[in-house]
TORKOL-159330 format. One record per residue (C-alpha): residue in one letter; x, y, z. Coordinates in steps of 0.2 Angstrom, whole numbers, padded with zeros to 4 digits, always signed. Example, Ala and Ser with C-alpha at 12.3 -4.5 7.8 and 13.67 -1.06 7.14 Angstrom:
residues 2
A+0062-0022+0039
S+0068-0005+0036
end
This chain:
residues 746
X+0717+0704+0503
X+0728+0688+0506
X+0712+0678+0509
X+0705+0683+0492
X+0721+0677+0484
X+0720+0660+0493
X+0702+0658+0488
X+0705+0661+0470
X+0720+0648+0470
X+0709+0635+0478
X+0695+0639+0465
X+0707+0637+0450
X+0713+0620+0457
X+0695+0614+0459
X+0691+0620+0442
X+0705+0610+0434
X+0700+0595+0443
X+0682+0598+0438
X+0686+0600+0420
X+0694+0582+0420
X+0678+0576+0427
X+0668+0585+0414
X+0678+0578+0399
X+0673+0561+0405
X+0654+0566+0405
X+0652+0571+0387
X+0637+0566+0377
X+0649+0555+0366
X+0647+0540+0378
X+0640+0524+0372
X+0623+0519+0378
X+0631+0505+0389
X+0644+0516+0396
X+0632+0530+0400
X+0620+0517+0408
X+0634+0511+0419
X+0639+0529+0424
X+0621+0532+0428
X+0620+0517+0439
X+0637+0520+0448
X+0636+0539+0449
X+0617+0542+0451
X+0620+0550+0468
X+0637+0557+0464
X+0638+0576+0466
X+0648+0584+0453
X+0646+0602+0461
X+0645+0600+0480
X+0663+0594+0483
X+0671+0608+0473
X+0676+0625+0480
X+0665+0639+0474
X+0674+0654+0466
X+0676+0670+0476
X+0662+0678+0467
X+0649+0666+0475
X+0640+0674+0489
X+0641+0660+0500
X+0660+0661+0500
X+0660+0679+0502
X+0649+0679+0516
X+0647+0662+0524
X+0662+0663+0535
X+0664+0647+0546
X+0665+0656+0562
X+0650+0665+0569
X+0661+0681+0572
X+0655+0699+0574
X+0668+0706+0561
X+0663+0693+0548
X+0645+0696+0550
X+0648+0715+0549
X+0656+0712+0532
X+0642+0700+0527
X+0628+0713+0532
X+0637+0727+0522
X+0640+0717+0507
X+0622+0712+0506
X+0616+0730+0508
X+0628+0735+0494
X+0626+0720+0482
X+0619+0731+0468
X+0636+0740+0468
X+0646+0725+0462
X+0634+0714+0453
X+0625+0714+0436
X+0610+0704+0429
X+0614+0691+0416
X+0600+0680+0408
X+0601+0661+0408
X+0588+0649+0401
X+0580+0636+0412
X+0571+0621+0406
X+0558+0614+0418
X+0549+0598+0414
X+0536+0588+0424
X+0529+0571+0419
X+0517+0559+0429
X+0523+0543+0422
X+0509+0532+0431
X+0522+0519+0436
X+0527+0514+0418
X+0544+0511+0412
X+0552+0522+0399
X+0546+0516+0382
X+0550+0530+0370
X+0562+0544+0368
X+0560+0559+0379
X+0568+0570+0366
X+0552+0578+0359
X+0549+0584+0377
X+0567+0588+0384
X+0575+0594+0367
X+0559+0604+0361
X+0568+0621+0362
X+0578+0628+0347
X+0594+0631+0357
X+0600+0621+0371
X+0595+0627+0388
X+0608+0632+0402
X+0599+0622+0415
X+0588+0606+0416
X+0576+0603+0431
X+0566+0587+0426
X+0552+0581+0438
X+0543+0565+0438
X+0528+0558+0449
X+0522+0541+0451
X+0539+0534+0446
X+0534+0517+0454
X+0517+0513+0461
X+0522+0496+0469
X+0520+0493+0487
X+0538+0489+0489
X+0543+0507+0483
X+0530+0514+0495
X+0536+0505+0510
X+0555+0504+0507
X+0558+0519+0496
X+0568+0509+0484
X+0564+0506+0465
X+0574+0499+0450
X+0565+0512+0439
X+0575+0527+0446
X+0591+0523+0435
X+0580+0518+0420
X+0571+0535+0419
X+0587+0544+0423
X+0595+0536+0408
X+0580+0540+0398
X+0582+0559+0403
X+0601+0559+0400
X+0598+0552+0382
X+0584+0565+0379
X+0594+0581+0383
X+0597+0593+0370
X+0610+0586+0358
X+0619+0603+0354
X+0627+0605+0372
X+0636+0595+0385
X+0628+0593+0402
X+0635+0589+0419
X+0624+0580+0431
X+0622+0589+0447
X+0609+0581+0459
X+0595+0568+0460
X+0582+0568+0474
X+0568+0556+0476
X+0554+0552+0488
X+0545+0535+0483
X+0539+0540+0466
X+0543+0559+0466
X+0559+0562+0458
X+0569+0578+0453
X+0584+0578+0441
X+0596+0593+0440
X+0608+0595+0425
X+0618+0610+0420
X+0629+0615+0405
X+0647+0610+0408
X+0653+0628+0407
X+0641+0634+0421
X+0646+0620+0434
X+0660+0630+0441
X+0648+0644+0447
X+0636+0632+0456
X+0638+0629+0475
X+0628+0626+0491
X+0618+0611+0483
X+0606+0604+0496
X+0591+0592+0493
X+0576+0589+0505
X+0560+0579+0504
X+0543+0581+0513
X+0530+0567+0514
X+0512+0574+0515
X+0503+0557+0514
X+0493+0549+0528
X+0499+0556+0545
X+0508+0570+0536
X+0523+0558+0533
X+0521+0545+0521
X+0529+0548+0504
X+0515+0543+0492
X+0511+0561+0491
X+0523+0576+0495
X+0537+0585+0487
X+0556+0584+0484
X+0567+0600+0482
X+0584+0606+0477
X+0591+0622+0482
X+0608+0629+0475
X+0618+0645+0473
X+0622+0650+0455
X+0634+0665+0454
X+0626+0677+0467
X+0608+0671+0465
X+0600+0658+0477
X+0587+0646+0468
X+0575+0633+0475
X+0566+0621+0464
X+0551+0610+0471
X+0543+0595+0463
X+0527+0591+0471
X+0513+0578+0470
X+0498+0585+0479
X+0482+0576+0485
X+0471+0568+0471
X+0452+0568+0468
X+0442+0582+0461
X+0433+0588+0477
X+0449+0588+0488
X+0456+0605+0483
X+0457+0609+0502
X+0468+0595+0505
X+0479+0601+0490
X+0480+0618+0498
X+0485+0609+0515
X+0498+0599+0506
X+0506+0615+0498
X+0506+0624+0515
X+0514+0609+0524
X+0527+0608+0511
X+0531+0626+0513
X+0532+0625+0532
X+0542+0609+0533
X+0554+0609+0519
X+0570+0615+0527
X+0588+0615+0520
X+0603+0615+0531
X+0616+0629+0528
X+0635+0627+0525
X+0637+0635+0543
X+0627+0622+0553
X+0625+0634+0567
X+0614+0645+0556
X+0595+0641+0555
X+0589+0631+0540
X+0582+0639+0525
X+0564+0637+0520
X+0558+0637+0502
X+0551+0655+0502
X+0568+0662+0509
X+0575+0660+0491
X+0575+0674+0479
X+0570+0663+0465
X+0557+0648+0468
X+0552+0637+0453
X+0538+0625+0457
X+0532+0611+0446
X+0524+0594+0447
X+0507+0585+0447
X+0498+0598+0458
X+0481+0588+0454
X+0470+0604+0454
X+0455+0600+0443
X+0441+0608+0433
X+0426+0611+0444
X+0407+0614+0441
X+0407+0608+0423
X+0401+0591+0416
X+0413+0580+0407
X+0405+0582+0390
X+0405+0601+0392
X+0423+0601+0396
X+0427+0590+0381
X+0417+0602+0370
X+0426+0617+0376
X+0443+0608+0373
X+0437+0604+0355
X+0433+0622+0352
X+0450+0627+0360
X+0441+0638+0372
X+0454+0637+0385
X+0450+0654+0392
X+0432+0648+0398
X+0439+0632+0404
X+0453+0640+0414
X+0440+0651+0423
X+0434+0634+0431
X+0452+0628+0435
X+0454+0625+0454
X+0472+0632+0455
X+0467+0648+0447
X+0452+0650+0459
X+0463+0646+0474
X+0477+0658+0468
X+0464+0672+0465
X+0458+0670+0482
X+0476+0670+0488
X+0474+0654+0497
X+0489+0645+0489
X+0505+0650+0479
X+0504+0668+0485
X+0517+0678+0475
X+0519+0665+0462
X+0516+0667+0443
X+0510+0655+0430
X+0511+0658+0411
X+0496+0658+0400
X+0489+0640+0397
X+0485+0638+0378
X+0487+0619+0378
X+0473+0606+0381
X+0472+0597+0398
X+0486+0585+0401
X+0475+0572+0411
X+0468+0560+0409
X+0471+0549+0394
X+0470+0531+0390
X+0488+0524+0391
X+0496+0523+0374
X+0484+0535+0366
X+0478+0553+0364
X+0460+0547+0368
X+0452+0554+0384
X+0449+0542+0398
X+0437+0528+0393
X+0437+0519+0409
X+0421+0517+0420
X+0426+0533+0430
X+0428+0543+0414
X+0438+0556+0423
X+0435+0575+0418
X+0450+0582+0409
X+0461+0593+0419
X+0477+0603+0420
X+0485+0593+0434
X+0503+0596+0428
X+0509+0614+0431
X+0524+0625+0432
X+0525+0641+0442
X+0538+0653+0448
X+0541+0667+0460
X+0555+0680+0460
X+0561+0695+0450
X+0569+0695+0432
X+0560+0680+0426
X+0552+0679+0409
X+0543+0663+0402
X+0548+0659+0384
X+0538+0643+0382
X+0524+0634+0391
X+0518+0619+0382
X+0512+0601+0383
X+0520+0587+0373
X+0506+0576+0365
X+0517+0564+0356
X+0522+0555+0372
X+0510+0541+0375
X+0518+0531+0389
X+0507+0537+0403
X+0489+0543+0406
X+0497+0561+0409
X+0506+0571+0395
X+0522+0579+0400
X+0523+0598+0402
X+0538+0610+0400
X+0542+0628+0403
X+0557+0637+0396
X+0561+0652+0408
X+0574+0666+0405
X+0580+0671+0423
X+0591+0685+0427
X+0605+0680+0438
X+0616+0691+0449
X+0634+0690+0443
X+0648+0698+0452
X+0659+0711+0443
X+0676+0706+0451
X+0684+0724+0451
X+0668+0732+0458
X+0667+0718+0471
X+0685+0721+0476
X+0683+0740+0478
X+0667+0737+0488
X+0675+0724+0500
X+0690+0735+0504
X+0679+0750+0507
X+0668+0740+0520
X+0684+0733+0528
X+0691+0751+0530
X+0674+0757+0537
X+0673+0743+0550
X+0691+0746+0555
X+0685+0763+0561
X+0671+0757+0572
X+0673+0758+0590
X+0677+0740+0596
X+0673+0745+0614
X+0655+0750+0611
X+0644+0738+0621
X+0629+0731+0610
X+0612+0733+0617
X+0594+0728+0612
X+0576+0731+0618
X+0563+0717+0618
X+0544+0721+0615
X+0540+0708+0628
X+0548+0696+0640
X+0534+0685+0647
X+0523+0675+0635
X+0509+0664+0640
X+0501+0651+0629
X+0483+0647+0633
X+0475+0630+0630
X+0489+0621+0620
X+0482+0605+0611
X+0491+0590+0604
X+0497+0594+0586
X+0490+0611+0586
X+0503+0625+0584
X+0503+0641+0593
X+0515+0656+0590
X+0519+0672+0598
X+0531+0686+0592
X+0544+0695+0601
X+0552+0710+0592
X+0571+0713+0596
X+0577+0731+0592
X+0595+0736+0591
X+0595+0752+0602
X+0614+0752+0604
X+0627+0762+0595
X+0635+0747+0585
X+0628+0732+0576
X+0625+0717+0586
X+0624+0698+0585
X+0611+0688+0595
X+0609+0670+0599
X+0598+0659+0611
X+0610+0649+0622
X+0607+0634+0633
X+0605+0636+0651
X+0618+0628+0663
X+0619+0609+0662
X+0606+0609+0647
X+0610+0603+0630
X+0598+0614+0620
X+0592+0632+0622
X+0574+0627+0624
X+0562+0612+0629
X+0558+0601+0614
X+0540+0608+0612
X+0546+0625+0610
X+0556+0633+0595
X+0562+0651+0592
X+0564+0656+0574
X+0576+0663+0570
X+0587+0657+0585
X+0602+0667+0579
X+0605+0682+0569
X+0613+0699+0566
X+0606+0716+0569
X+0612+0732+0561
X+0611+0748+0571
X+0593+0754+0572
X+0587+0738+0564
X+0574+0725+0572
X+0569+0707+0570
X+0553+0698+0574
X+0557+0681+0582
X+0542+0668+0582
X+0541+0658+0598
X+0532+0642+0592
X+0524+0629+0604
X+0520+0612+0596
X+0516+0596+0606
X+0519+0581+0596
X+0520+0562+0598
X+0537+0563+0607
X+0532+0577+0619
X+0514+0573+0623
X+0516+0558+0635
X+0525+0567+0649
X+0513+0582+0647
X+0498+0571+0647
X+0504+0562+0663
X+0509+0578+0672
X+0528+0574+0672
X+0531+0590+0662
X+0523+0607+0661
X+0524+0620+0648
X+0537+0631+0657
X+0554+0637+0650
X+0566+0651+0651
X+0575+0657+0635
X+0592+0665+0637
X+0595+0678+0623
X+0613+0681+0622
X+0622+0696+0614
X+0640+0694+0608
X+0651+0705+0619
X+0635+0710+0627
X+0623+0705+0641
X+0610+0691+0642
X+0591+0694+0641
X+0578+0682+0649
X+0562+0677+0641
X+0549+0667+0651
X+0537+0655+0642
X+0523+0647+0651
X+0506+0639+0646
X+0493+0626+0650
X+0492+0610+0640
X+0475+0602+0638
X+0479+0583+0641
X+0474+0572+0626
X+0471+0554+0623
X+0484+0556+0609
X+0501+0552+0618
X+0493+0544+0633
X+0497+0525+0637
X+0484+0511+0633
X+0485+0506+0652
X+0481+0524+0657
X+0466+0526+0645
X+0459+0510+0650
X+0458+0516+0668
X+0449+0533+0663
X+0430+0531+0664
X+0427+0549+0658
X+0435+0559+0643
X+0453+0564+0648
X+0449+0583+0649
X+0434+0579+0661
X+0446+0572+0673
X+0455+0583+0686
X+0474+0584+0681
X+0479+0576+0698
X+0468+0561+0695
X+0475+0559+0677
X+0492+0560+0685
X+0488+0547+0699
X+0480+0535+0686
X+0495+0536+0675
X+0507+0532+0689
X+0495+0518+0694
X+0495+0510+0677
X+0514+0509+0677
X+0514+0498+0692
X+0512+0480+0687
X+0499+0470+0696
X+0490+0485+0703
X+0472+0481+0698
X+0460+0484+0713
X+0442+0480+0710
X+0438+0498+0712
X+0449+0503+0697
X+0444+0489+0686
X+0450+0494+0669
X+0440+0494+0653
X+0445+0480+0641
X+0450+0493+0627
X+0451+0512+0628
X+0434+0520+0623
X+0444+0532+0611
X+0450+0517+0600
X+0432+0509+0601
X+0424+0526+0595
X+0436+0527+0580
X+0436+0509+0575
X+0417+0508+0577
X+0414+0523+0566
X+0425+0516+0552
X+0417+0499+0554
X+0399+0506+0552
X+0403+0520+0539
X+0419+0516+0529
X+0421+0497+0525
X+0418+0502+0507
X+0428+0518+0507
X+0440+0520+0493
X+0458+0521+0497
X+0454+0520+0516
X+0470+0523+0526
X+0479+0528+0511
X+0472+0545+0508
X+0475+0559+0521
X+0461+0568+0530
X+0460+0587+0533
X+0469+0595+0547
X+0454+0604+0553
X+0444+0588+0554
X+0457+0579+0564
X+0457+0593+0577
X+0438+0591+0578
X+0440+0573+0580
X+0454+0575+0593
X+0443+0587+0603
X+0428+0576+0602
X+0438+0561+0609
X+0446+0572+0623
X+0430+0581+0629
X+0417+0568+0625
X+0407+0582+0617
X+0398+0571+0605
X+0393+0552+0604
X+0398+0552+0586
X+0414+0558+0577
X+0414+0572+0565
X+0424+0573+0549
X+0426+0562+0534
X+0430+0544+0534
X+0448+0548+0529
X+0450+0560+0543
X+0444+0547+0556
X+0455+0534+0548
X+0470+0545+0549
X+0466+0550+0567
X+0467+0531+0572
X+0484+0530+0564
X+0490+0546+0573
X+0483+0539+0589
X+0493+0522+0587
X+0508+0532+0581
X+0508+0543+0597
X+0507+0529+0610
X+0522+0530+0621
X+0522+0511+0622
X+0516+0503+0606
X+0502+0490+0605
X+0516+0477+0605
X+0527+0484+0618
X+0545+0487+0614
X+0552+0473+0625
X+0543+0460+0614
X+0551+0468+0598
X+0566+0456+0597
X+0556+0440+0599
X+0543+0446+0586
X+0558+0448+0573
X+0565+0431+0577
X+0549+0421+0574
X+0541+0432+0560
X+0541+0417+0548
X+0531+0406+0560
X+0513+0410+0562
X+0510+0399+0578
X+0525+0407+0587
X+0519+0424+0582
X+0502+0421+0589
X+0510+0414+0605
X+0519+0430+0608
X+0503+0440+0606
X+0495+0429+0620
X+0509+0435+0632
X+0506+0453+0630
X+0500+0464+0644
X+0481+0462+0645
X+0475+0479+0638
X+0488+0478+0624
X+0483+0461+0620
X+0464+0466+0620
X+0468+0481+0608
X+0478+0470+0596
X+0464+0457+0596
X+0451+0471+0593
X+0460+0478+0578
X+0464+0462+0569
X+0446+0457+0566
X+0442+0475+0560
X+0456+0474+0547
X+0451+0457+0542
X+0433+0464+0539
X+0440+0478+0528
X+0448+0465+0517
X+0431+0457+0513
X+0427+0473+0504
X+0443+0475+0495
X+0434+0477+0478
X+0427+0494+0485
X+0441+0500+0497
X+0456+0494+0486
X+0464+0487+0502
X+0474+0471+0502
X+0485+0462+0515
X+0501+0470+0508
X+0494+0488+0509
X+0487+0485+0527
X+0503+0477+0533
X+0513+0491+0526
X+0503+0504+0535
X+0499+0496+0552
X+0514+0485+0555
X+0526+0499+0559
X+0513+0507+0571
X+0508+0491+0581
X+0526+0484+0581
X+0538+0499+0582
X+0556+0498+0584
X+0564+0506+0600
X+0578+0512+0588
X+0580+0516+0569
X+0575+0501+0558
X+0584+0495+0543
X+0576+0487+0528
X+0578+0469+0534
X+0569+0473+0550
X+0555+0482+0541
X+0552+0467+0530
X+0552+0456+0546
X+0540+0467+0555
X+0528+0467+0540
X+0530+0448+0538
X+0525+0446+0557
X+0510+0457+0555
X+0503+0448+0539
X+0500+0432+0549
X+0486+0441+0558
X+0477+0447+0543
X+0473+0430+0538
X+0457+0425+0548
X+0458+0410+0559
X+0444+0401+0567
X+0450+0407+0584
X+0449+0425+0579
X+0435+0434+0588
X+0422+0445+0580
X+0424+0464+0581
X+0407+0465+0589
X+0412+0454+0603
X+0422+0468+0611
X+0418+0486+0616
X+0422+0497+0631
X+0411+0495+0646
end
C-alpha cells in the first residue's frame, strides 16, 4: 500500500496550500478588494490544480496508464462501492435569473441568501447577461465581472465560500461556489458549452455546464437558454436533445472517451427553458394567477406536457410549482407586460434534477427583485453524496488486490461480436445514422478493448465515422453495445459529393494481450448541393441527385480547371439552389421577425435539403426560419467560400476602404462574383423592412461576414472585426448595385 501513503502525503500538502488560499478568500474583504479579486481571479480554479484525496473515486480508479491490472481494480472497486461508502446529505442552492441585458442594480441577497442556514453549494445561473451585438459576435462582455461581484456579495453571510468555476457562452453564465471546508473533496472540475442558435452553433441560445466529483459522487450542472416564442416548443425540445448529445466533457485520462451529461449519477438542470402556457388567453391566465389556481394553470404548461409525453427531460423531476409565473413583467415593477405584445405570463425559469437520494427543500421565485422582466427562481436541494469510509475502503482494496493476484495471467482474452459487416443505406448530409455491434466477453478473464489505427493512419476511423465507446473494459461474461455512427458534415461532404471519397472503412478492434477483430463499414452517400462547390453547382443543369455520379465527378473535376468553359458546358450565373432559397425568402420573409437569428427545425431543414437535392418541388417546404438557416448552412458548407480563401489577406488589408473592397469583389472568379452580387441586394432589401424583421447592418454583418469571407485558419478577435468591417461596406446600397430581380438561374 505504498502508493496509498504517497497519495495521502500529497493530499495533505495540497490541503495545507489550499488553506492558505482559503484564508485569503474570506468574506471579510473590502468591496474594492473583492472586486479586484473577482477581476483578476474570475477564471482562477481553486479546485482543479489541487491533488484530490485518496477517497476520491477519480484518484482511486483513474490510473494514468490504460493498464489491465489497473482496470481490473477499477472494475472491482466500482462493483463493490457500497461496501466502503455511506450516504451523507449536503445542501445545494440552485438559482436561475434571466437579467435581460441589465446591469446589477440591487442586492441579490433576497434571492441568494433566502435559506435559513447557509447552503454547502451555490450553482448560480444567468441568461441574457449581455444582449449587445458585440457580446454575440465576440463572446466578450464587461458585465461578467459586474454580475460575478454582485453574486459574491449576495452569498449567505453566515459561511465562507470558495470560488470554484465560471463558464459563460455569450449571455449564458454559470457560477460555482462551495463552502471552504468542502473544497478539499472536489476534483475533476470540467466546463463545456454548446450553442444551439442558428446553424446549431451560435451562442445566443444554448447551454453551459460544469461537471465535478464531490467525494465519491459525480455531478453535472447545466444552465440552458432554450428557443423562445410560445409556439416553438418543438424547437425547445430540439435544443434540449442537441445539448444532451453535444455536451461532452474530457476526462483526466484523455485516452478515455468523453462524458456526456447523462453519464453522471446526479444531473441538475436549470435556466430559462422558455416553455410557455398554451391554449389559454392572456386574461384567463391572469385570472387564474390572481386566484392562485396554479394547478389548473400548470396543466397547460408546455414543459409539463412534453415531460408527460416523455419527449424531453426523461427521468428528471421538478418540484411542485406554487409560485406565480416568473415572466413577463415590466422592468422595474411587479406589473405584467404592458407592451404592445402583452406576453402571456409563463413559468420560463425552471429547475429540475435527475438522480437518487435527492430531496427538494424549497422551490420559489423572488418577487422583490425588479431589475429584469423575469423574476429569479431558486431551489434548495438536499443531495445524498457517497462518502468513503477509509477503513472499509482499505480492506476492500486489499481483498481485490489479493484476488487479482490469484488470476491466471496467461489466460488469453477473447470476445465475440454480434456482427462484423455493416452497411449504411442512403446517407445524407447532416443526417446521422447509427448501427450497434454487441461485444461479449466469452473468455476466461476480464479483457480490455480499444479501436486502434491501421498502419500509416493517424486515427482509428474515417472522419465521417465514430465508434462510441471507442475503448473500454469488459468483465468476464459481460457485454457492451458499441454504436457505430455515420455523420457527414461540412468538412467531410465535399470529397464525398465529388466522388473523391466513398463511405468505406475497416475498424480494428484490439484486445489487450489478445487478437484483433476487423469490422467492415460501407454505405452509399447521396450527393448534396450542401458541401458542393459553387463552380460545380453552376455546371449542374439538373438537381444533383438526378445526375449520374460519374457525371457529377467529371463536372467537379472540370470546374476545378481554370478557363475550361466550352460553350456546351456554359455555366449558370448562380447555382439554382441559392436562387431557390433567396427567392423564397425574398417573396415570403422580408418582414419575418428575427430572420437569420432564430433557428429552424431540424426536420424542416432535412425536407429543404431533399427538395434542393432532388428537385421534388418547385417551392421549398418549411418555415421562413428553416429556409433562412438552410441558406446559412449552405454558405457555411461551401468548400471554397463565396470570397475564396486566396483573397482573404487582401480583404483584411483594405477593410476600411470601401472602393478597394469593391475592387477586390470585381476580381473574384465569375460564379463567386455573381453569387456575392446576388446576395448583397437581397440583404439590402431586408434592411428596408428592419422595423418588422428587426435586422440592421450590424446584425447582418455579424451573421454573414464570417460565412462569405472565411479564414483558412482560426481567427482572432482583430481579424473578426476586420472581416465584419469589410462586409459592412456592401450593406450600404450604392447606385451601381444591381437589383435582386436582375439575376436568376437560366
